[in-house]
C-alpha positions as CSV (number, residue, x, y, z in Angstrom):
1,M,-3.5,-18.6,-18.0
2,S,-0.8,-16.0,-17.4
3,R,2.6,-16.7,-19.1
4,D,4.4,-16.4,-15.8
5,R,2.5,-19.4,-14.3
6,D,4.5,-21.6,-16.7
7,F,7.9,-20.6,-15.2
8,S,9.8,-23.1,-13.2
9,G,11.0,-22.0,-9.8
10,E,14.5,-21.7,-11.1
11,A,13.4,-19.6,-14.1
12,R,11.3,-17.4,-11.9
13,S,14.2,-16.8,-9.5
14,R,16.3,-15.6,-12.4
15,L,13.6,-13.4,-13.8
16,T,12.3,-11.7,-10.7
17,P,15.3,-9.3,-10.3
18,L,14.9,-8.3,-13.9
19,L,11.2,-7.6,-13.5
20,H,12.0,-5.2,-10.6
21,S,14.7,-3.5,-12.5
22,R,14.0,0.0,-13.9
23,N,15.2,-1.4,-17.3
24,A,12.7,-4.3,-17.4
25,R,11.3,-4.8,-20.8
26,M,7.6,-4.4,-21.3
27,D,7.5,-7.7,-23.1
28,D,8.6,-9.3,-19.8
29,L,6.2,-7.3,-17.6
30,I,3.1,-7.9,-19.7
31,P,2.0,-11.5,-19.2
32,F,0.8,-12.1,-22.7
33,P,1.6,-10.6,-26.2
34,L,0.0,-7.3,-27.2
35,P,0.0,-5.9,-30.7
36,P,2.8,-3.3,-30.9
37,G,0.4,-0.6,-32.0
38,Q,-1.8,-1.2,-28.9
39,L,1.1,-0.9,-26.5
40,A,2.3,2.3,-28.3
41,E,-1.2,3.7,-28.0
42,I,-1.4,3.0,-24.3
43,E,2.0,4.6,-23.7
44,A,1.0,7.7,-25.7
45,A,-2.2,8.0,-23.7
46,H,-0.2,8.1,-20.4
47,A,1.8,11.0,-21.8
48,Q,-1.1,13.3,-22.2
49,P,-1.5,15.6,-20.4
50,P,2.0,15.5,-18.9
51,R,1.8,13.9,-15.5
52,A,4.1,13.8,-12.4
53,Y,2.8,10.5,-11.0
54,H,0.1,8.9,-13.1
55,H,2.4,8.3,-16.1
56,F,3.5,5.0,-17.6
57,G,6.1,4.5,-14.9
58,H,3.1,3.9,-12.5
59,V,1.8,1.2,-14.9
60,R,5.2,-0.5,-14.9
61,A,5.1,-0.5,-11.1
62,L,1.7,-2.2,-11.1
63,L,2.9,-4.8,-13.5
64,R,5.8,-5.7,-11.2
65,H,3.2,-6.2,-8.5
66,F,1.2,-8.3,-11.0
67,H,4.2,-10.7,-11.1
68,D,4.6,-10.7,-7.3
69,V,1.0,-11.8,-6.9
70,A,1.3,-14.4,-9.7
71,A,4.2,-15.9,-7.8
72,G,2.1,-15.9,-4.6
73,P,-1.7,-16.2,-4.3
74,G,-2.1,-16.0,-8.1
75,W,-4.7,-14.4,-10.3
76,R,-8.0,-16.0,-11.4
77,Q,-8.2,-13.8,-14.6
78,P,-4.6,-12.7,-15.2
79,R,-5.1,-11.2,-18.6
80,E,-8.1,-9.1,-17.5
81,V,-6.2,-7.9,-14.5
82,A,-3.1,-7.0,-16.6
83,L,-5.2,-5.1,-19.1
84,A,-6.9,-3.2,-16.2
85,M,-3.5,-2.2,-14.9
86,L,-2.4,-1.0,-18.4
87,Y,-5.6,1.1,-18.9
88,H,-6.7,2.2,-15.4
89,D,-5.1,5.7,-15.7
90,A,-5.0,5.9,-19.5
91,V,-7.4,8.9,-19.2
92,Y,-6.3,11.2,-16.4
93,E,-6.9,14.8,-15.8
94,A,-6.3,15.9,-12.2
95,G,-9.6,17.2,-10.6
96,R,-12.0,15.4,-13.0
97,G,-14.5,13.0,-11.6
98,D,-14.9,10.8,-14.7
99,N,-11.3,9.7,-15.3
100,E,-12.0,6.1,-14.3
101,L,-15.2,5.9,-16.4
102,R,-13.4,7.3,-19.5
103,S,-10.4,4.9,-18.9
104,A,-12.7,1.9,-18.7
105,Q,-14.5,2.9,-21.9
106,L,-11.2,3.3,-23.7
107,A,-10.1,-0.1,-22.4
108,R,-13.3,-1.8,-23.7
109,E,-13.0,-0.1,-27.1
110,S,-9.4,-0.9,-27.4
111,I,-9.8,-4.5,-26.6
112,A,-12.6,-4.8,-29.2
113,R,-10.3,-3.2,-31.8
114,W,-6.9,-4.8,-31.0
115,L,-7.9,-8.1,-29.4
116,P,-11.2,-9.1,-30.9
117,A,-10.5,-12.9,-31.0
118,A,-8.5,-13.2,-27.8
119,G,-11.4,-14.2,-25.5
120,I,-10.8,-11.2,-23.2
121,D,-13.7,-10.3,-20.8
122,A,-13.7,-6.6,-21.6
123,G,-16.5,-6.0,-19.2
124,R,-14.4,-7.4,-16.4
125,V,-11.5,-5.1,-17.4
126,G,-13.8,-2.1,-17.3
127,Q,-15.3,-3.1,-14.0
128,L,-11.9,-3.4,-12.3
129,I,-10.9,0.0,-13.7
130,E,-14.1,1.7,-12.4
131,L,-13.5,0.3,-8.9
132,T,-10.4,2.5,-8.7
133,A,-12.7,5.5,-8.4
134,R,-13.8,4.2,-5.0
135,H,-10.4,4.0,-3.3
136,G,-10.9,4.7,0.3
137,S,-14.6,4.0,0.4
138,L,-14.8,0.3,-0.6
139,R,-15.3,-2.6,1.9
140,G,-13.4,-5.8,1.5
141,D,-16.6,-7.9,1.5
142,E,-17.6,-6.1,-1.7
143,L,-14.6,-7.5,-3.6
144,D,-13.5,-10.8,-5.0
145,A,-9.9,-12.0,-4.7
146,D,-8.7,-10.5,-8.0
147,A,-10.3,-7.1,-7.4
148,A,-8.8,-6.9,-3.9
149,L,-5.3,-7.7,-5.2
150,F,-5.7,-5.4,-8.2
151,L,-6.7,-2.5,-6.0
152,D,-4.0,-3.2,-3.5
153,S,-1.5,-3.2,-6.3
154,D,-2.7,0.3,-7.2
155,M,-2.4,1.5,-3.6
156,A,0.9,-0.3,-2.8
157,I,2.7,3.0,-3.2
158,L,1.4,3.9,0.3
159,G,3.6,1.2,1.7
160,A,6.7,2.2,-0.4
161,P,10.0,3.3,1.3
162,P,9.7,6.8,2.7
163,E,11.6,8.5,-0.1
164,V,9.4,6.8,-2.8
165,F,6.2,7.7,-0.9
166,D,7.3,11.3,-0.6
167,A,8.0,11.5,-4.3
168,Y,4.5,10.1,-5.0
169,D,3.0,12.7,-2.6
170,R,4.8,15.5,-4.3
171,G,3.8,14.2,-7.7
172,I,0.1,14.2,-6.8
173,A,0.4,17.8,-5.5
174,E,2.1,18.8,-8.8
175,E,-0.6,17.3,-10.9
176,Y,-3.2,19.3,-9.0
177,R,-1.3,22.6,-9.1
178,G,-3.3,25.1,-11.1
179,K,-6.3,22.8,-11.1
180,V,-7.6,23.6,-7.6
181,P,-6.5,26.2,-5.1
182,G,-3.6,25.0,-3.1
183,F,-5.3,25.3,0.3
184,L,-8.2,23.3,-0.9
185,F,-6.0,20.6,-2.3
186,R,-4.1,20.3,1.0
187,I,-7.4,20.0,3.0
188,N,-8.8,17.4,0.7
189,R,-5.6,15.5,0.4
190,R,-5.1,15.3,4.1
191,R,-8.7,14.3,4.6
192,F,-8.2,11.4,2.2
193,L,-5.0,10.2,3.7
194,K,-6.3,10.4,7.2
195,G,-9.4,8.4,6.1
196,V,-7.2,5.7,4.7
197,L,-5.0,5.7,7.9
198,A,-8.2,5.3,10.0
199,Q,-9.3,2.1,8.3
200,P,-8.8,-1.1,10.2
201,R,-7.0,-2.5,7.1
202,I,-5.4,-0.3,4.5
203,F,-5.0,-3.3,2.1
204,F,-7.8,-5.7,1.3
205,S,-5.7,-8.8,0.7
206,D,-3.6,-10.7,3.3
207,F,-0.8,-10.7,0.7
208,F,-0.4,-6.9,0.6
209,H,-1.5,-6.4,4.2
210,A,1.4,-8.5,5.6
211,R,4.0,-6.9,3.3
212,L,3.1,-3.3,3.4
213,D,0.6,-2.3,6.2
214,A,3.2,-1.2,8.7
215,Q,5.2,1.0,6.3
216,A,2.0,2.5,4.9
217,R,0.8,3.5,8.3
218,E,4.2,5.1,9.1
219,N,4.1,7.0,5.8
220,L,0.5,8.2,6.3
221,R,1.1,9.3,9.9
222,R,4.1,11.3,8.7
223,A,2.2,12.8,5.8
224,T,-0.8,13.9,7.9
225,R,0.9,15.4,10.9
């Protein structure tokens, strides 16, 4: 049971602005206590190599979405989803094809080391992380409710305000600079974004579809002109 499910409506209304603040404390964003050493290890992983987008700020953004979902449709396995959010980009090197597998393995090993008696389904955490390798190619009927909402949280940046989306797009380009030739990156990036735009639904869940689809399509059309 996620800690935020115990909040009264009044308490949640007071907390929500804090969760969306840049200064929100990790203790408030993470829905259950983590050993301090584990959190420090996760933050350190996101700092190496230096990243323009897939840094710990991205994790904080996902955890804000976690609380939005908890206040709406809810999570069936909140702790597993939160841990998947914390670890899904823990291993990230632009251009590598095994980032998700390595992140999932790190998550499973870390859960065994730091949370051995917490009753966490580490296999489920790893499964959710590995699904992020298939952004743009998954079908909604392949996913359960938690997986759909988790993946939508990860892709919610597509429906961000234009200036935030543009910063994300520049950040991805910066991460790939020097990893692949610029012309090849631009071709592949445009192909990916156009493929997302062509899908009948960008977001799997009704929750994110209703909130973000229109802005996401506007951003994607602008980015692929």
